[in-house]
NUNUSE-550551 format. One line per 10 residues: number of its first residue (from 1); their letters; for each residue x negated, y, z of N, C-alpha, C, CB. Coordinates in nm, 2 decimals, padded with zeros to 4 digits. Each point is the difference from the previous one (the first is absolute). Glycine has a CB too. Layout:
// NUNUSE-550551
NUM> a> X:Y:Z:X:Y:Z:X:Y:Z:X:Y:Z  ...
END
This chain:
// NUNUSE-550551
1> xxxxxxxxxx> 04.58:06.25:-02.50:-00.13:-00.04:00.06:-00.02:00.09:00.12:-00.10:-00.07:-00.22  00.05:00.01:00.33:-00.02:00.07:00.12:-00.14:00.03:00.03:00.20:-00.12:00.09  -00.23:00.22:00.00:-00.14:00.03:00.03:-00.08:-00.12:00.05:00.08:00.23:00.05  -00.20:-00.24:-00.09:-00.09:-00.10:00.03:00.02:-00.14:-00.07:-00.02:00.11:00.22  00.12:-00.12:-00.30:00.02:-00.12:-00.08:-00.11:-00.01:-00.11:00.25:00.01:00.04  -00.30:-00.13:-00.06:-00.10:-00.02:-00.10:00.08:00.00:-00.13:-00.16:-00.13:00.15  00.12:00.21:-00.25:00.07:00.01:-00.13:-00.07:-00.09:-00.10:00.07:00.24:00.05  -00.20:-00.23:-00.06:-00.08:-00.08:-00.10:-00.14:-00.01:00.04:00.16:00.07:-00.18  -00.23:-00.17:00.13:-00.15:-00.01:00.02:-00.06:00.04:-00.13:00.02:-00.19:00.16  -00.14:00.26:-00.15:-00.08:00.05:-00.11:-00.09:-00.12:-00.03:00.01:00.25:00.06
11> xxxxxxxxxx> 00.01:-00.31:-00.18:-00.08:-00.12:-00.03:-00.08:00.03:-00.13:00.16:-00.15:00.11  -00.27:00.07:-00.12:-00.09:00.01:-00.11:-00.12:-00.08:00.02:00.08:00.23:-00.05  -00.19:-00.20:-00.02:-00.12:-00.08:00.01:-00.09:00.07:00.10:00.01:-00.07:-00.24  -00.06:00.00:00.34:-00.09:00.05:00.11:-00.14:00.01:-00.06:00.15:-00.09:00.19  -00.21:00.21:-00.20:-00.13:00.02:-00.05:-00.08:00.09:00.09:00.09:-00.03:-00.24  -00.22:00.03:00.22:-00.09:00.08:00.09:00.01:00.15:-00.06:-00.15:-00.20:00.06  00.10:00.29:00.03:00.00:00.14:-00.04:-00.09:00.02:-00.13:00.04:00.07:00.24  -00.16:-00.12:-00.24:-00.08:00.02:-00.12:00.07:-00.05:-00.13:-00.20:-00.02:00.14  00.27:-00.10:-00.13:00.07:-00.05:-00.12:00.11:00.09:-00.04:-00.05:-00.23:00.07  00.12:00.29:00.03:00.11:00.09:-00.03:-00.05:00.13:-00.07:00.12:-00.09:00.21
21> xxxxxxxxxx> -00.24:00.14:-00.16:-00.06:00.11:-00.06:-00.03:-00.02:-00.15:-00.10:00.07:00.22  00.04:-00.19:-00.25:-00.03:-00.04:-00.14:00.13:-00.01:-00.08:-00.21:-00.12:00.08  00.31:00.06:-00.02:00.13:-00.02:-00.07:00.06:00.13:-00.04:00.03:-00.22:00.12  -00.03:00.31:-00.03:00.06:00.13:-00.02:-00.06:00.07:-00.13:00.04:00.02:00.25  -00.17:-00.03:-00.26:-00.07:00.05:-00.12:00.04:-00.08:-00.12:-00.20:00.07:00.14  00.20:-00.20:-00.13:00.04:-00.08:-00.12:00.14:00.03:-00.04:-00.15:-00.18:00.08  00.24:00.19:00.02:00.14:00.02:-00.04:00.01:00.13:-00.07:00.08:-00.12:00.20  -00.15:00.22:-00.16:00.00:00.13:-00.07:-00.05:-00.01:-00.14:-00.03:00.12:00.22  -00.08:-00.20:-00.24:-00.06:-00.02:-00.13:00.09:-00.07:-00.10:-00.22:00.00:00.11  00.30:-00.10:-00.06:00.09:-00.07:-00.09:00.14:00.06:-00.01:-00.13:-00.21:00.06
31> xxxxxxxxxx> 00.15:00.32:00.00:00.13:00.07:-00.01:00.11:-00.04:00.09:-00.07:00.03:-00.23  00.03:-00.10:00.34:00.11:-00.03:00.10:00.02:00.13:00.08:-00.07:-00.25:00.02  00.19:00.31:-00.05:00.03:00.13:00.06:00.01:00.00:00.15:00.11:00.06:-00.21  -00.05:-00.16:00.26:00.03:-00.01:00.14:-00.07:-00.13:00.06:00.22:00.13:-00.03  -00.30:-00.11:00.13:-00.05:-00.12:00.07:00.06:00.00:00.14:-00.22:-00.01:-00.14  00.24:-00.10:00.19:00.07:-00.01:00.13:-00.10:-00.07:00.10:00.23:-00.02:-00.12  -00.31:00.11:00.18:-00.10:-00.05:00.10:00.04:00.05:00.13:-00.18:00.00:-00.17  00.19:-00.09:00.27:00.04:00.04:00.14:-00.10:-00.05:00.10:00.25:00.00:-00.07  -00.31:00.08:00.15:-00.10:-00.04:00.09:00.06:-00.09:00.11:-00.12:00.21:-00.04  00.06:-00.33:00.05:00.04:-00.09:00.11:-00.07:00.03:00.13:00.05:-00.18:-00.18
41> xxxxxxxxxx> -00.18:00.20:00.16:-00.09:00.04:00.12:-00.12:00.07:-00.06:00.09:-00.19:00.15  -00.20:00.20:-00.08:-00.12:00.07:-00.05:-00.07:-00.09:-00.10:-00.02:00.12:00.22  00.04:-00.24:-00.23:-00.07:-00.09:-00.09:00.08:-00.05:-00.12:-00.13:-00.07:00.20  00.26:00.07:-00.18:00.09:-00.06:-00.11:00.11:00.09:-00.05:-00.05:-00.22:00.10  00.08:00.20:-00.22:00.11:00.07:-00.07:00.10:-00.10:-00.06:-00.16:00.20:-00.06  00.28:-00.17:00.06:00.10:-00.08:-00.07:00.03:00.06:-00.14:00.11:-00.08:00.22  -00.15:00.01:-00.32:00.02:00.05:-00.14:00.13:-00.06:-00.06:-00.25:00.03:-00.03  00.35:00.05:00.02:00.13:-00.05:-00.05:00.02:00.04:-00.15:00.10:00.01:00.24  -00.20:00.04:-00.30:00.01:00.05:-00.14:00.06:-00.10:-00.09:-00.19:00.14:00.04  00.14:-00.26:-00.04:00.06:-00.11:-00.09:00.07:-00.11:00.08:-00.18:00.06:-00.16
51> xxxxxxxxxx> 00.15:-00.08:00.28:00.05:-00.11:00.08:00.08:00.05:00.12:-00.19:-00.14:-00.08  00.27:00.24:00.07:00.07:00.05:00.11:00.15:-00.03:00.00:-00.17:00.18:00.01  00.24:-00.12:00.08:00.15:-00.01:00.00:00.06:00.14:-00.01:-00.01:-00.21:00.14  00.13:00.22:-00.12:00.07:00.13:-00.01:-00.05:00.11:00.10:00.20:-00.13:-00.09  -00.26:00.09:00.19:-00.05:00.09:00.10:-00.10:00.11:-00.06:00.03:-00.18:00.18  -00.09:00.14:-00.29:-00.10:00.09:-00.06:00.07:00.12:-00.07:-00.15:-00.20:-00.04  00.28:00.19:00.02:00.07:00.11:-00.07:00.07:00.09:00.10:00.04:-00.15:-00.19  -00.06:00.14:00.32:00.05:00.09:00.10:-00.07:00.13:-00.02:00.06:-00.18:00.16  00.02:00.29:-00.18:-00.05:00.13:-00.02:-00.04:00.08:00.12:00.14:00.00:-00.20  -00.22:00.10:00.18:-00.04:00.09:00.11:00.11:00.10:00.04:-00.24:-00.03:-00.08
61> xxxxxxxxxx> 00.24:00.06:00.21:00.08:00.11:00.05:-00.07:00.06:00.12:00.22:-00.10:-00.09  -00.22:00.23:00.11:-00.05:00.06:00.12:00.10:-00.02:00.12:-00.13:00.17:-00.14  00.25:-00.21:00.10:00.10:-00.03:00.10:00.06:-00.14:-00.03:00.06:00.25:00.03  -00.15:-00.36:-00.01:00.04:-00.13:-00.04:00.10:-00.07:00.09:-00.23:-00.01:-00.10  00.29:-00.10:00.05:00.09:-00.08:00.08:-00.07:-00.13:00.04:00.20:00.10:-00.12  -00.32:-00.12:00.07:-00.08:-00.12:00.03:-00.13:00.04:00.06:00.11:-00.14:-00.18  -00.17:00.05:00.26:-00.14:00.02:00.04:-00.07:-00.13:-00.03:00.06:00.17:00.18  -00.19:-00.16:-00.21:-00.08:-00.13:-00.02:-00.06:-00.04:00.13:-00.04:00.07:-00.24  00.04:-00.19:00.26:-00.06:-00.06:00.12:-00.08:-00.12:-00.03:00.19:00.09:00.14  -00.29:-00.12:-00.06:-00.08:-00.12:-00.02:00.04:-00.09:00.12:-00.19:00.12:-00.12
71> xxxxxxxxxx> 00.22:-00.24:00.08:00.04:-00.10:00.10:-00.09:-00.13:-00.02:00.24:00.09:00.02  -00.26:-00.16:00.09:-00.08:-00.12:-00.01:00.09:-00.12:00.02:-00.21:00.12:00.08  00.20:-00.21:-00.18:00.08:-00.13:00.01:-00.09:-00.11:-00.02:00.21:00.11:-00.08  -00.22:-00.20:00.17:-00.09:-00.12:-00.01:-00.14:00.04:-00.03:00.19:-00.14:-00.08  -00.24:00.25:00.14:-00.13:00.05:-00.02:-00.03:00.08:-00.12:-00.06:-00.19:00.13  00.16:00.21:-00.22:-00.02:00.07:-00.12:00.08:00.14:00.00:-00.03:-00.22:-00.12  -00.04:00.32:00.08:00.06:00.14:00.00:00.09:00.01:-00.12:-00.19:00.09:00.13  00.31:-00.03:-00.11:00.09:00.03:-00.11:00.05:00.14:00.01:00.08:-00.24:00.00  -00.05:00.30:-00.12:00.05:00.14:00.00:00.15:-00.02:-00.02:-00.21:00.10:-00.10  00.29:-00.04:00.19:00.15:00.00:-00.02:00.05:00.15:00.01:00.01:-00.24:00.10
81> xxxxxxxxxx> 00.10:00.26:-00.16:00.07:00.13:00.01:00.12:-00.02:00.09:-00.08:00.07:-00.23  00.09:00.01:00.33:00.11:-00.01:00.09:00.08:00.13:-00.01:-00.12:-00.15:00.16  00.25:00.14:-00.13:00.09:00.12:00.00:-00.04:00.10:00.11:00.19:-00.14:-00.11  -00.21:00.26:00.08:-00.03:00.10:00.10:00.13:00.06:00.06:-00.22:00.05:-00.12  00.33:-00.07:00.05:00.13:00.05:00.04:00.11:-00.09:-00.07:-00.09:00.24:00.04  00.21:-00.21:-00.01:00.11:-00.07:-00.07:-00.01:00.03:-00.15:00.15:00.01:00.21  -00.14:-00.11:-00.29:00.00:00.02:-00.15:00.13:-00.04:-00.06:-00.25:-00.04:00.00  00.31:00.13:-00.07:00.13:-00.02:-00.06:-00.01:-00.10:-00.13:00.08:00.23:00.09  00.02:-00.29:-00.12:00.01:-00.09:-00.12:-00.03:00.09:-00.12:00.17:-00.16:00.10  -00.25:00.11:-00.19:-00.04:00.07:-00.13:-00.09:00.12:00.02:00.21:-00.07:-00.09
91> xxxxxxxxxx> -00.26:00.10:00.21:-00.09:00.11:00.03:-00.14:-00.04:-00.05:00.14:00.07:00.20  -00.21:00.02:-00.27:-00.14:-00.03:-00.04:-00.09:-00.03:00.11:00.04:00.14:-00.20  -00.12:-00.24:00.19:-00.10:-00.03:00.11:-00.13:00.08:-00.03:00.10:-00.23:00.03  -00.15:00.29:00.07:-00.12:00.09:-00.01:-00.09:-00.02:00.12:00.13:00.16:-00.14  -00.26:-00.13:00.12:-00.09:00.01:00.12:-00.11:00.10:-00.04:00.04:-00.24:00.07  -00.11:00.29:00.04:-00.10:00.10:-00.02:-00.13:-00.07:-00.04:00.11:00.16:00.17  -00.16:-00.13:-00.29:-00.12:-00.06:-00.05:-00.12:00.04:00.08:00.10:-00.01:-00.23  -00.09:00.13:00.29:-00.11:00.05:00.09:-00.13:00.01:-00.08:00.11:-00.10:00.20  -00.11:00.16:-00.32:-00.12:00.02:-00.08:-00.07:00.13:00.04:00.11:-00.13:-00.19  -00.14:00.15:00.32:-00.06:00.13:00.04:-00.12:00.03:-00.07:00.09:-00.04:00.22
101> xxxxxxxxxx> -00.18:-00.06:-00.25:-00.12:00.03:-00.07:00.02:00.04:-00.15:-00.11:-00.16:00.15  00.23:00.15:-00.20:00.02:00.04:-00.14:00.10:00.11:-00.01:-00.05:-00.23:-00.07  00.06:00.31:00.18:00.10:00.11:00.00:-00.01:00.09:-00.12:00.00:-00.01:00.24  -00.12:00.04:-00.28:-00.01:00.09:-00.12:00.02:-00.06:-00.13:-00.16:00.12:00.14  00.16:-00.26:-00.14:00.01:-00.07:-00.13:00.14:-00.04:-00.03:-00.22:-00.09:00.04  00.30:00.06:00.06:00.14:-00.05:-00.02:00.10:00.10:00.06:-00.08:-00.24:00.00  00.16:00.30:-00.09:00.10:00.09:00.05:00.13:-00.08:00.04:-00.09:00.18:-00.15  00.15:-00.14:00.26:00.12:-00.07:00.05:00.12:00.06:-00.06:-00.12:-00.06:00.21  00.21:-00.02:-00.26:00.13:00.05:-00.06:00.12:-00.06:00.08:-00.11:00.03:-00.23  00.09:-00.08:00.35:00.10:-00.08:00.07:00.12:00.09:00.04:-00.17:-00.16:00.08
111> xx> 00.15:00.29:-00.07:00.11:00.09:00.04:00.03:00.01:00.14:00.09:-00.04:-00.22  -00.16:-00.04:00.31:00.03:00.00:00.14:-00.06:00.13:00.07:00.00:-00.25:00.00
END
C-alpha cells in the first residue's frame, strides 16, 4: 500500500451527538465493553458498535501508518483511512485516536 491510498471507510449508523452521548451511557449499563463512536463533524457521530465494518477494529498507535480523513462524495461526508506511509503486507493497521481529553483516563501501550 502506498502513501495516500484509501485503505477503508469507517462506516456505521449516523447519529447526532446527543444520541451518541445517551448510547455511550446505555452501552456501559448493558455491558458493551467497547463502543465504536467516531465524530463525523460537530453535529454527527458515526456509531459502528453494532453496524460497522472492520475499520472499527483498527488499533491506536502514537506512530500510526494510517490517518483518518473526511471526504465529501455527492454532498455526503465520509470518514476514510488513508496510508500515511508505505504499508507492508501483513503489517498491523493503526491510527492515532487523538483522545487528548482523556489522557489521564486511557494509558497508551502502543510502544511507539
